[in-house]
C-alpha positions in Angstrom: 0.0 0.0 0.0 1.2 3.5 -0.8 2.3 5.0 2.5 1.1 8.5 1.3 -2.5 7.3 1.0 -4.9 7.5 4.0 -6.2 4.2 5.2 -10.0 3.9 5.0 -11.3 1.2 7.2 -13.8 -0.9 5.2 -17.3 -1.6 6.6 -17.3 1.1 9.2 -21.1 1.6 8.9 -21.8 -2.1 9.0 -19.6 -2.5 12.1 -21.3 0.4 13.8 -24.7 -1.1 13.1 -23.6 -4.5 14.5 -22.1 -2.8 17.5 -25.3 -0.8 18.1 -27.4 -4.0 18.1 -25.0 -6.1 20.1 -23.4 -3.6 22.4 -20.0 -4.0 24.2 -19.1 -7.5 25.2 -16.2 -9.1 26.9 -13.6 -10.9 24.8 -14.3 -14.5 23.9 -12.1 -17.3 25.4 -10.2 -17.9 22.1 -6.9 -16.5 20.8 -7.0 -13.4 18.7 -4.7 -13.1 15.6 -3.9 -9.9 13.7 -5.0 -10.1 10.1 -4.0 -7.6 7.5 -7.0 -6.7 5.4 -7.3 -5.4 1.8 -7.9 -1.9 3.0 -4.5 -1.8 4.7 -5.8 -2.0 8.2 -5.1 -4.8 10.7 -8.1 -6.4 12.3 -8.2 -8.8 15.2 -9.9 -12.1 14.3 -10.6 -15.0 16.8 -9.3 -18.4 16.1 -12.4 -20.5 17.0 -12.2 -24.3 16.9 -14.6 -26.0 14.5 -16.1 -27.9 17.4 -17.2 -24.6 19.0 -18.5 -22.8 15.9 -22.2 -23.7 16.3 -22.3 -22.5 19.9 -20.5 -19.3 19.1 -22.8 -18.6 16.2 -25.9 -19.2 18.4 -24.4 -17.0 21.2 -23.4 -14.1 18.9 -26.2 -14.0 16.3 -28.3 -11.1 17.5 -31.2 -11.3 15.0 -34.3 -13.5 14.7 -34.1 -16.4 12.3 -30.5 -17.4 12.9 -29.0 -19.5 10.1 -27.8 -23.1 10.8 -24.1 -23.8 10.8 -24.8 -25.9 7.7 -26.6 -23.3 5.7 -25.2 -21.5 2.7 -25.5 -17.7 2.6 -24.4 -14.9 0.3 -22.0 -12.1 1.1 -23.1 -9.0 -0.9 -19.6 -7.4 -0.7 -17.8 -10.4 -2.1 -20.8 -11.3 -4.3 -20.2 -14.9 -3.4 -21.8 -17.7 -1.4 -20.2 -19.2 1.7 -20.9 -21.9 4.2 -22.1 -20.4 7.5 -19.6 -22.6 9.4 -16.8 -20.6 7.8 -17.9 -17.3 9.5 -15.3 -15.2 11.3 -15.6 -13.2 14.5 -13.8 -10.0 14.7 -13.0 -8.1 17.9 -14.0 -4.5 17.2 -15.3 -1.6 19.3 -15.1 -3.6 22.5 -17.4 -6.3 21.0 -17.4 -9.5 19.1 -18.9 -9.1 15.6 -19.8 -11.8 13.1 -18.3 -11.4 9.7 -18.2 -13.5 6.5 -15.1 -15.6 5.7 -14.4 -13.0 3.0 -14.1 -10.2 5.5 -10.4 -9.6 5.2 -10.8 -9.0 1.4 -14.1 -7.1 1.1 -15.4 -6.4 4.6 -18.6 -8.5 4.6 -20.3 -8.3 8.0 -23.4 -10.1 9.5 -25.7 -7.4 8.0 -24.3 -8.2 4.5 -25.5 -11.8 4.6 -28.4 -12.8 2.4 -30.1 -16.1 1.5 -28.9 -17.2 -2.0 -32.5 -17.3 -3.3 -32.8 -13.6 -2.4 -29.9 -12.7 -4.7 -31.4 -14.5 -7.7 -34.6 -12.6 -7.4 -35.5 -10.2 -10.2 -37.3 -8.0 -7.8 -36.1 -5.5 -5.2 -34.7 -7.2 -2.1 -36.0 -6.4 1.3 -34.3 -8.3 4.1 -35.9 -7.1 7.3 -34.9 -8.8 10.5 -35.8 -8.3 14.1 -33.4 -8.2 17.0 -33.7 -11.3 19.2 -35.6 -10.6 22.4 -32.6 -11.8 24.5 -30.6 -8.9 23.1 -33.2 -6.2 24.0 
């Protein structure tokens, strides 16, 4: 990256939305690793064992209609499908935020996930979700 350019952290609005829904949370009991992202920033991403992924997803997913760990979703930033089990959790803003596996490249966060059939629709997409009552 050209040192004279200003770094612009990707997905700031999405991160702020997720943080507003979830609020500040203590760190998870997993190691954090620094990952350099395509925007030139370094983000902290948890190394979560596969055996714990379903529990972490259930604990962190703040919206109604949580996907199954075996579902396939679509990341609107990457314009690509992914298996939910491959999600990432970033430590940001004193919270733990769900992100797509493509986050380091294109910044896809939880609010950027759609069902694949929504993407193939020829009509406008409205993806309205409610916050889980346990979060409120």
